[in-house]
Structures are given as C-alpha cells and as structure tokens.
C-alpha positions in Angstrom: 33.7 32.9 -0.8 31.4 30.0 0.3 29.4 30.1 -3.0 32.2 30.4 -5.3 33.3 27.1 -3.7 30.0 25.5 -4.1 29.5 27.1 -7.5 32.8 25.1 -8.4 31.8 21.8 -6.6 28.6 21.5 -7.5 30.2 22.5 -11.6 32.9 19.8 -10.8 30.4 17.0 -9.7 28.2 17.8 -13.2 31.9 16.8 -15.0 32.5 13.9 -12.9 29.0 12.7 -13.6 29.3 13.3 -17.5 32.5 11.4 -17.2 31.4 8.2 -15.5 27.6 8.1 -17.7 28.6 9.6 -20.6 31.4 9.4 -22.3 32.9 6.1 -23.2 34.8 3.6 -21.9 38.3 1.7 -21.8 36.9 -2.6 -22.0 37.6 -4.0 -18.6 39.2 -7.7 -20.3 42.9 -6.8 -21.2 44.5 -5.7 -24.3 46.0 -8.3 -25.7 43.1 -10.7 -25.1 40.6 -9.0 -28.1 40.5 -6.9 -30.7 42.1 -4.0 -31.1 40.0 -0.8 -29.4 41.6 2.4 -28.8 39.9 5.7 -27.5 41.8 9.1 -27.5 43.9 8.9 -24.0 41.3 11.8 -23.2 41.5 14.6 -20.7 43.6 15.0 -17.6 39.4 15.3 -16.1 38.3 12.2 -17.3 41.9 10.6 -16.5 41.5 11.5 -13.6 37.8 10.7 -12.7 39.1 7.4 -14.4 41.7 7.3 -11.7 39.1 7.4 -8.9 36.9 5.2 -9.8 39.6 2.1 -10.1 40.6 3.9 -6.5 37.6 3.1 -5.2 36.6 -0.2 -6.5 39.8 -1.2 -5.3 39.3 0.1 -1.8 35.3 -1.9 -1.4 36.9 -4.9 -3.2 39.7 -4.7 -1.0 37.0 -4.1 2.0 34.1 -6.6 0.5 32.2 -3.5 0.8 28.9 -4.3 -1.0 26.5 -0.3 -0.8 25.1 -0.9 -3.7 25.3 -4.3 -5.6 25.7 -5.2 -9.3 22.0 -7.0 -8.7 20.6 -3.6 -7.6 22.1 -1.4 -9.9 21.3 -4.6 -12.6 17.4 -4.3 -11.8 17.3 -0.1 -11.8 18.5 -0.4 -15.3 21.6 0.9 -14.7 25.2 0.4 -16.4 27.0 1.6 -14.2 29.5 -0.2 -11.7 29.3 -0.3 -7.8 32.5 2.2 -7.5 30.7 5.1 -10.3 27.8 5.1 -8.4 29.4 5.4 -5.3 30.9 8.4 -7.2 27.5 10.2 -8.1 26.7 9.4 -4.1 29.4 11.2 -3.3 29.5 13.8 -4.9 25.6 14.4 -4.4 26.4 14.0 -0.6 29.0 16.8 -0.7 26.6 19.0 -3.2 23.9 18.9 -0.8 25.9 19.3 2.4 27.4 22.3 0.9 23.2 23.7 -0.5 22.5 22.8 3.5 25.2 24.9 5.1 24.6 28.1 2.5 20.8 28.0 3.0 20.7 26.8 6.8 23.4 25.9 8.2 26.0 23.1 9.3 22.8 21.2 11.0 21.7 20.6 7.6 24.6 21.0 5.5 25.2 17.5 8.2 21.5 16.1 7.5 21.7 16.6 4.3 25.1 14.4 3.7 23.9 11.4 5.9 21.0 11.5 3.8 22.3 10.6 0.5 23.2 6.7 0.9 19.9 6.8 1.7 17.9 8.8 -0.5 20.0 7.4 -4.2 18.6 3.5 -2.3 15.6 4.7 -2.5 16.2 5.6 -5.8 17.3 2.7 -6.8 14.6 0.9 -5.5 11.7 3.1 -7.4 13.5 3.3 -10.9 13.3 -1.1 -10.5 10.2 -0.9 -9.1 9.1 0.9 -12.4 11.0 -1.3 -15.0 9.3 -4.6 -12.9 6.4 -2.3 -14.2 6.8 -1.9 -17.1 7.9 -5.2 -17.4 4.5 -6.8 -16.5 3.0 -4.3 -18.8 4.7 -5.9 -22.0 4.3 -9.3 -21.7 1.1 -9.6 -23.3 2.7 -8.5 -26.8 6.4 -10.7 -25.2 3.4 -13.7 -25.4 2.6 -12.6 -29.3 5.5 -12.4 -30.8 6.5 -16.0 -28.8 3.6 -17.6 -29.9 3.6 -16.5 -33.9 7.7 -17.4 -34.0 6.9 -20.6 -32.8 3.9 -21.1 -34.9 6.3 -19.9 -38.0 8.7 -22.7 -37.2 11.5 -21.5 -35.0 12.2 -23.2 -32.1 11.8 -21.7 -28.3 15.4 -20.4 -28.1 15.1 -18.4 -31.5 11.6 -17.4 -30.5 13.2 -15.8 -27.5 16.1 -14.4 -29.3 13.2 -12.5 -31.9 11.1 -11.1 -28.9 14.5 -9.4 -27.4 14.9 -8.1 -31.0 11.7 -6.3 -31.2 10.1 -5.8 -27.8 10.9 -2.8 -25.9 13.2 -2.1 -22.7 13.3 -3.7 -20.3 11.5 -6.9 -22.1 14.2 -6.5 -24.8 17.3 -6.7 -22.0 15.9 -9.4 -19.7 15.4 -11.8 -23.7 18.9 -11.3 -23.7 19.8 -12.3 -21.4 18.3 -15.4 -21.2 19.7 -16.4 -24.6 23.4 -15.3 -23.5 23.3 -16.9 -20.4 21.5 -19.9 -22.5 24.1 -19.6 -25.3 27.0 -19.8 -22.1 25.8 -23.5 -20.9 23.3 -22.7 -18.1 19.7 -24.3 -19.0 16.8 -22.5 -20.5 14.6 -24.0 -16.6 17.4 -22.0 -14.7 17.2 -18.9 -17.0 14.0 -18.2 -16.8 13.4 -19.2 -13.2 15.6 -16.4 -11.9 13.6 -13.8 -14.7 10.4 -14.0 -12.7 12.4 -14.1 -9.4 14.3 -10.6 -10.6 11.2 -9.3 -12.4 9.1 -10.3 -9.3 5.9 -11.4 -12.0 3.9 -13.8 -11.2 2.9 -13.9 -14.9 6.1 -14.2 -16.0 6.2 -18.1 -13.4 3.4 -19.0 -15.4 4.8 -18.5 -18.8 8.2 -20.2 -17.9 6.0 -23.1 -15.6 3.8 -23.9 -19.3 7.2 -23.5 -21.4 9.0 -26.5 -18.6 6.0 -28.2 -19.4 5.5 -27.9 -22.2 9.0 -29.4 -22.7 8.3 -32.2 -20.3 5.5 -33.9 -22.1 5.5 -31.8 -25.4 2.4 -30.4 -26.8 1.7 -27.3 -29.3 3.3 -24.9 -27.1 1.8 -21.7 -29.6 -1.5 -22.3 -27.8 -0.7 -22.8 -24.7 1.3 -19.4 -24.6 -1.9 -17.9 -26.2 -4.2 -19.7 -23.2 -1.5 -17.6 -21.0 -1.6 -15.1 -22.8 -6.0 -14.6 -23.1 -5.6 -15.4 -18.5 -2.2 -12.7 -18.0 -5.1 -10.0 -20.5 -7.8 -11.2 -18.3 -5.8 -10.7 -15.1 -5.1 -7.1 -16.0 -8.6 -6.3 -17.0 -9.5 -6.9 -12.9 -6.4 -5.3 -11.1 -7.0 -2.2 -13.7 -11.0 -2.7 -12.2 -9.5 -3.3 -8.8 -7.4 -0.1 -8.6 -9.9 2.3 -9.9 -12.5 1.1 -7.2 -9.7 1.3 -4.3 -8.6 4.7 -6.2 -10.7 6.5 -4.3 -9.7 5.2 -0.7 -6.4 5.8 -1.8 -6.8 9.6 -2.1 -8.8 9.6 1.3 -5.7 8.2 2.4 -2.8 10.2 1.6 -5.5 13.4 2.6 -5.5 12.5 5.7 -2.1 11.9 6.0 -1.9 15.7 4.8 -3.9 17.1 6.9 -2.2 17.5 10.5 0.9 18.4 8.4 -1.0 20.9 6.2 -2.9 23.0 9.6 0.7 22.6 11.8 2.3 24.6 8.9 -0.7 26.9 8.3 -1.1 28.1 11.9 2.9 28.8 11.5 2.4 30.7 9.1 -0.6 32.8 9.7 0.5 32.8 13.6 4.0 32.2 14.9 3.9 32.3 18.4 0.5 30.3 18.6 2.3 27.1 18.2 5.4 28.0 20.7 3.7 26.1 23.4 4.2 22.5 21.9 7.5 23.1 20.6 9.0 24.4 24.1 6.8 22.2 26.1 7.7 18.7 27.6 3.7 18.4 27.3 3.4 19.7 23.8 6.7 17.3 22.9 5.2 14.2 24.6 2.0 15.4 22.2 3.7 15.4 19.4 5.4 11.7 20.2 2.1 10.7 20.8 0.8 12.3 17.4 3.5 11.1 15.6 2.9 7.0 16.9 -1.1 7.1 16.4 -0.3 8.8 13.2 1.6 6.0 11.8 -0.6 3.2 13.2 -3.6 5.0 11.2 -1.4 5.4 8.1 -0.4 1.5 8.4 -4.1 0.2 9.2 -5.4 2.5 5.7 -2.3 1.0 3.9 -3.5 -2.7 4.7 -6.7 -1.9 4.0 -6.6 0.2 0.5 -3.6 -2.9 -0.5 -5.1 -5.4 -2.6 -3.4 -8.9 -3.0 -4.0 -10.6 -6.5 
C-alpha cells in the first residue's frame, strides 16, 4: 500500500513539474492591456497547478517571505517565479520523505524532508556559479564582437545589441538585459556595473570602466577594448597555468579528507563488531567529535593553501 501511495505521489510531482516548467503560461499582464492572447483552457491538472501557484504566490507575498528570491533564480538562469520554484521544492521534499520512509523509516523521511530547502539552495548556488564561469569564458568572444561592431561604425549600444544576438547563453541574456534597461531610461554605466556585480566578474568591471572612460574623454574605444581583451586572455592563460599546478594539491586534499570515512566504511563492512566500541562508549563519542573538529580545521587549512586569489 505504501509503495502504491509513493508511486502515485511521485507521478503527481512529475506532472506538477511539467505543468510549472514545460507548459506555456498566460502572461501576468491584464488582458485589456495587451494584444489578444489565447491558449486553450487546459486540463484540470493544469488549472489546479495554476491555482496552486497563485495561492502560494499570494501567501508568500502576503507574509513577505523570500525563501528563493527573484535575484537568486535569475542568477541561476531559471525563468521561474518564487511560487513555482517553491512548489517544485515542496514536491521534491514530499517525494524524498516517502523514499526515506520506505528505505529507512520515519527519521530518514523527516531528514530528507528537512534537507530539501538546503539542497534547493545548493542547486541554485551551483547553477549560478557555473553560469558565472561560463560568462567569464565567453568574455573574449564578447569583446571581439563589441570591437568589431565599433569598427563597423555602430554605436556602443548597437554593438552590445549585436553581441546579444550573436553570443551564446548566458552572455546573450546579460547583454540583452543591458539593452532593455537602457531602452527604459537607465544609464549605461549603471547597467554595466550591475552586470559586473551580478556576475561577479572582475574582467567585466574593466570593460565597464573602459567604456565609461571613453564616454568621458573620447578616443578609439575599439582599440581600447582590443587591449582589454588581450589583457583578459593573458590573465586567463595565467589562471589556467596556476590551476593546473594546484590541481595536484587539491586532489591530495580530497583524498586526505575522504580517507578516514573510507577506512571506517571498510571496517564496518569487513568486521562490524570491531567498531561497536567507538559508537557505544562515551570515550568513543568524544573521539568522534574531536576527529570531526580536527578534520574541519585541517580541511579549511588545506583549502586556504590551495585556493589561490588572482
């Protein structure tokens, strides 16, 4: 019976994910303020998912709750509202709780349910980090597009627009956002600085400063961007060389951190009774706590050594 209930809930979670992410949504702009937009009424499940998202959205806004704010979702490259993502996290927590209940009992189910929001935040942080790294990797091509557009006689805004069209994600999204903000009346310098801060890119800060200085004193911006591009490429080459030299230290650190857990796991599998004293005596508990403290200090120390700042 529990297996049937778990299967049904997992199937429901998959359907909710499809409704929230894949199926098209009606725009939030009122119908009388836009051109005719008509989509079929949809199934009952679609209507239920839409009503659930609206209810969660109203609840979160009414209580001023910001579990997963808009900026975090945008930095991760997800085009979802906070309510949609909250529903997905809640569905994942329920599915994880059911799996934990079937596999290990009530405690494991409660643990999986509690860990779901933290896993969601870790997922957003990981996607945002990968997106920023990809943005940095594309900066060289972006600068070539900008300098080429300027040499062709276009303005800096037109060159950014061309870069938004020709570049890949996430550079195209960020460039298009700059164009949209400037079209709505925002200063170009502020948009560039916000992009650099949002993407945490020191290289893009140089690009923003170069454009700002050129707007103030004039000069050949295409040549300046070529020089900045050459500097960024040389800096990236030095980064890659240093990372390759530090890779051995990082790998050694990973092995040293995983070695105690591997030894304990092997002993538990080979001779389970050998480790019982460690988990049943107060002295063993104290040794376990002390081991975790020393491993944490050692891990942070090794991370400080191999985490090089550029």
